[in-house]
DSSP file (Angstrom, degrees, kcal/mol; ACC not computed):
  #  RESIDUE AA STRUCTURE BP1 BP2  ACC     N-H-->O    O-->H-N    N-H-->O    O-->H-N    TCO  KAPPA ALPHA  PHI   PSI    X-CA   Y-CA   Z-CA
    1    1 A V              0   0    0      0, 0.0     2,-0.5     0, 0.0     0, 0.0   0.000 360.0 360.0 360.0 131.0  219.4   18.0   50.4
    2    2 A L        -     0   0    0      2,-0.0     2,-0.4     0, 0.0     0, 0.0  -0.874 360.0-176.5 -98.2 129.0  218.1   19.8   53.5
    3    3 A F        -     0   0    0     -2,-0.5     2,-0.4     2,-0.0    12,-0.0  -0.991   7.2-164.5-129.4 129.4  220.7   21.2   55.8
    4    4 A Y        +     0   0    0     -2,-0.4     2,-0.3     2,-0.0    -2,-0.0  -0.940  19.7 153.0-116.6 136.2  220.1   22.9   59.1
    5    5 A S        -     0   0    0     -2,-0.4    -2,-0.0     1,-0.1     6,-0.0  -0.978  39.1-157.8-157.0 146.3  222.6   25.0   61.0
    6    6 A T  S    S+     0   0    0     -2,-0.3     2,-1.0     1,-0.0    -1,-0.1   0.355  75.9  97.8 -99.8   1.5  222.7   27.9   63.4
    7    7 A E     >  -     0   0    0      1,-0.2     4,-1.9     2,-0.1     3,-0.4  -0.783  59.1-166.4 -92.9 100.6  226.3   28.7   62.3
    8    8 A I  H  > S+     0   0    0     -2,-1.0     4,-2.5     1,-0.2     5,-0.2   0.878  85.1  53.1 -56.8 -44.7  225.8   31.5   59.8
    9    9 A P  H  > S+     0   0    0      0, 0.0     4,-2.1     0, 0.0    -1,-0.2   0.896 108.1  53.1 -58.3 -38.0  229.4   31.3   58.3
   10   10 A E  H  > S+     0   0    0     -3,-0.4     4,-1.7     1,-0.2     5,-0.3   0.927 108.6  48.5 -61.5 -45.9  228.8   27.6   57.7
   11   11 A L  H  X S+     0   0    0     -4,-1.9     4,-2.8     2,-0.2     3,-0.2   0.930 108.6  54.2 -59.6 -47.0  225.6   28.3   55.8
   12   12 A V  H  < S+     0   0    0     -4,-2.5    -1,-0.2     1,-0.2    -2,-0.2   0.929 114.4  41.0 -53.3 -49.3  227.3   31.0   53.7
   13   13 A H  H  < S+     0   0    0     -4,-2.1    -1,-0.2    -5,-0.2    -2,-0.2   0.720 124.2  34.2 -80.0 -19.7  230.0   28.5   52.6
   14   14 A L  H  < S+     0   0    0     -4,-1.7     2,-0.4    -3,-0.2    -2,-0.2   0.724 102.7  72.6-107.9 -22.9  227.9   25.4   52.1
   15   15 A A     <  -     0   0    0     -4,-2.8     3,-0.1    -5,-0.3    20,-0.1  -0.748  43.2-170.5-107.2 142.7  224.5   26.6   50.8
   16   16 A D  S    S+     0   0    0     -2,-0.4    16,-2.0     1,-0.3     2,-0.3   0.624  88.6  26.4 -92.1 -19.8  223.5   27.9   47.4
   17   17 A R  E    S-A   31   0A   0     14,-0.2     2,-0.4    17,-0.1    -1,-0.3  -0.994  70.0-167.5-145.4 139.4  220.0   28.8   48.8
   18   18 A V  E     -A   30   0A   0     12,-3.1    12,-3.3    -2,-0.3     2,-0.5  -0.996   8.8-161.0-133.5 131.0  219.0   29.6   52.3
   19   19 A L  E     -A   29   0A   0     -2,-0.4     2,-0.5    10,-0.2    10,-0.2  -0.961  15.6-158.0-106.8 128.5  215.5   29.9   53.8
   20   20 A V  E     -A   28   0A   0      8,-2.8     7,-3.1    -2,-0.5     8,-1.5  -0.920   2.5-154.7-110.8 128.8  215.5   31.9   57.1
   21   21 A F  E     +A   26   0A   0     -2,-0.5     2,-0.3     5,-0.3     5,-0.2  -0.829  14.8 174.6-103.5 142.9  212.7   31.4   59.6
   22   22 A Y  E >  S-A   25   0A   0      3,-3.0     3,-1.6    -2,-0.4    23,-0.1  -0.965  70.9  -6.7-145.5 129.9  211.6   34.0   62.2
   23   23 A A  T 3  S-     0   0    0     -2,-0.3     3,-0.1     1,-0.3    -1,-0.0   0.874 131.0 -52.2  51.6  43.4  208.6   33.7   64.5
   24   24 A G  T 3  S+     0   0    0      1,-0.2     2,-0.3     0, 0.0    -1,-0.3   0.502 122.2  85.8  79.4   3.5  207.5   30.5   62.8
   25   25 A S  E <  S-A   22   0A   0     -3,-1.6    -3,-3.0     0, 0.0     2,-0.5  -0.913  87.9 -92.8-131.8 160.9  207.5   31.8   59.3
   26   26 A I  E     +A   21   0A   0     -2,-0.3    -5,-0.3    -5,-0.2     3,-0.1  -0.627  37.6 177.8 -71.7 121.1  209.9   32.2   56.5
   27   27 A S  E     +     0   0A   0     -7,-3.1     2,-0.3    -2,-0.5    -6,-0.2   0.648  64.4  11.6 -98.5 -18.1  211.4   35.7   56.8
   28   28 A A  E     -A   20   0A   0     -8,-1.5    -8,-2.8     2,-0.0     2,-0.5  -0.973  48.6-160.0-158.5 143.4  213.8   35.4   53.9
   29   29 A E  E     -A   19   0A   0     -2,-0.3     2,-0.4   -10,-0.2   -10,-0.2  -0.968  26.4-176.6-120.9 114.5  214.7   33.3   50.9
   30   30 A L  E     +A   18   0A   0    -12,-3.3   -12,-3.1    -2,-0.5     2,-0.3  -0.879   6.2 170.8-114.8 142.6  218.2   34.0   49.7
   31   31 A G  E >   -A   17   0A   0     -2,-0.4     3,-1.8   -14,-0.2   -14,-0.2  -0.997  48.6 -15.7-149.7 152.1  220.1   32.6   46.8
   32   32 A G  G >  S+     0   0    0    -16,-2.0     3,-1.6    -2,-0.3   -17,-0.0  -0.348 130.7   1.4  60.2-128.9  223.3   33.1   44.9
   33   33 A A  G 3  S+     0   0    0      1,-0.3    -1,-0.3    -2,-0.1    -3,-0.0   0.656 124.5  71.1 -65.5 -14.3  225.0   36.4   45.7
   34   34 A D  G <  S+     0   0    0     -3,-1.8     2,-1.1     1,-0.1    -1,-0.3   0.690  73.4  98.1 -74.8 -20.1  222.2   37.3   48.2
   35   35 A V    <   +     0   0    0     -3,-1.6     2,-0.3   -19,-0.2     3,-0.1  -0.564  52.9 137.9 -72.5 101.0  223.5   34.6   50.6
   36   36 A S     >  -     0   0    0     -2,-1.1     4,-2.3     1,-0.1     5,-0.2  -0.940  65.0-113.3-140.3 161.6  225.7   36.6   53.0
   37   37 A E  H  > S+     0   0    0     -2,-0.3     4,-2.6     1,-0.2     5,-0.2   0.903 117.3  50.0 -60.7 -42.5  226.2   36.6   56.7
   38   38 A E  H  > S+     0   0    0      2,-0.2     4,-2.3     1,-0.2    -1,-0.2   0.903 110.6  47.8 -65.3 -41.5  224.7   40.0   57.0
   39   39 A A  H  > S+     0   0    0      2,-0.2     4,-2.1     1,-0.2    -2,-0.2   0.911 114.6  46.5 -68.6 -43.7  221.5   39.1   55.0
   40   40 A I  H  X S+     0   0    0     -4,-2.3     4,-2.6     2,-0.2    -2,-0.2   0.945 113.5  48.2 -64.7 -46.9  221.0   35.9   57.1
   41   41 A A  H  X S+     0   0    0     -4,-2.6     4,-1.3    -5,-0.2     6,-0.2   0.904 111.0  51.3 -59.6 -42.7  221.5   37.6   60.4
   42   42 A R  H  <>S+     0   0    0     -4,-2.3     5,-2.4     1,-0.2     3,-0.3   0.912 114.0  43.1 -60.1 -45.0  219.2   40.4   59.5
   43   43 A A  H ><5S+     0   0    0     -4,-2.1     3,-0.9     1,-0.2    -1,-0.2   0.854 110.1  55.9 -72.4 -33.5  216.4   38.0   58.5
   44   44 A A  H 3<5S+     0   0    0     -4,-2.6    -1,-0.2     1,-0.2    -2,-0.2   0.759 110.2  47.5 -67.6 -23.7  217.0   35.7   61.6
   45   45 A L  T 3<5S-     0   0    0     -4,-1.3    -1,-0.2    -3,-0.3    -2,-0.2   0.396 116.8-113.0 -97.9   0.2  216.5   38.8   63.8
   46   46 A G  T < 5 +     0   0    0     -3,-0.9    -3,-0.2    -4,-0.2     2,-0.1   0.677  67.0 146.2  77.7  14.8  213.4   39.9   62.1
   47   47 A S      < -     0   0    0     -5,-2.4    -1,-0.2    -6,-0.2     2,-0.2  -0.450  41.9-126.1 -84.3 160.6  215.0   43.1   60.7
   48   48 A H        -     0   0    0      4,-0.1     3,-0.1     1,-0.1     6,-0.1  -0.616  32.9 -82.9-104.3 165.0  214.1   44.6   57.4
   49   49 A E    >   -     0   0    0     -2,-0.2     3,-2.3     1,-0.1    -1,-0.1  -0.297  61.9 -87.0 -58.3 144.4  216.3   45.6   54.4
   50   50 A P  T 3  S+     0   0    0      0, 0.0    -1,-0.1     0, 0.0    -3,-0.0  -0.344 117.7  20.2 -55.1 134.1  217.9   49.0   54.8
   51   51 A G  T 3  S+     0   0    0      1,-0.3    -2,-0.1    -3,-0.1     0, 0.0   0.362  98.2 117.8  85.1  -4.4  215.5   51.7   53.5
   52   52 A M  S <  S-     0   0    0     -3,-2.3    -1,-0.3     1,-0.1    -4,-0.1  -0.734  72.7-105.7 -92.5 143.1  212.5   49.4   53.9
   53   53 A P              0   0    0      0, 0.0    -4,-0.1     0, 0.0    -1,-0.1  -0.358 360.0 360.0 -63.7 145.8  209.7   50.4   56.3
   54   54 A A              0   0    0     -6,-0.1    -2,-0.0    -2,-0.0     0, 0.0   0.479 360.0 360.0 -78.1 360.0  209.5   48.4   59.5
């Protein structure tokens, strides 16, 4: 099932796996315990993981 939403809390509660797009490309593929509001928001804004070079 493909599900689209701009509501991050909704995605966290409904999805087992999340693909986040930024600037026309997949910026993150999150699954399992990695699906969190913080991780989705960071990827949606084009930010990098803490400690990773920009």
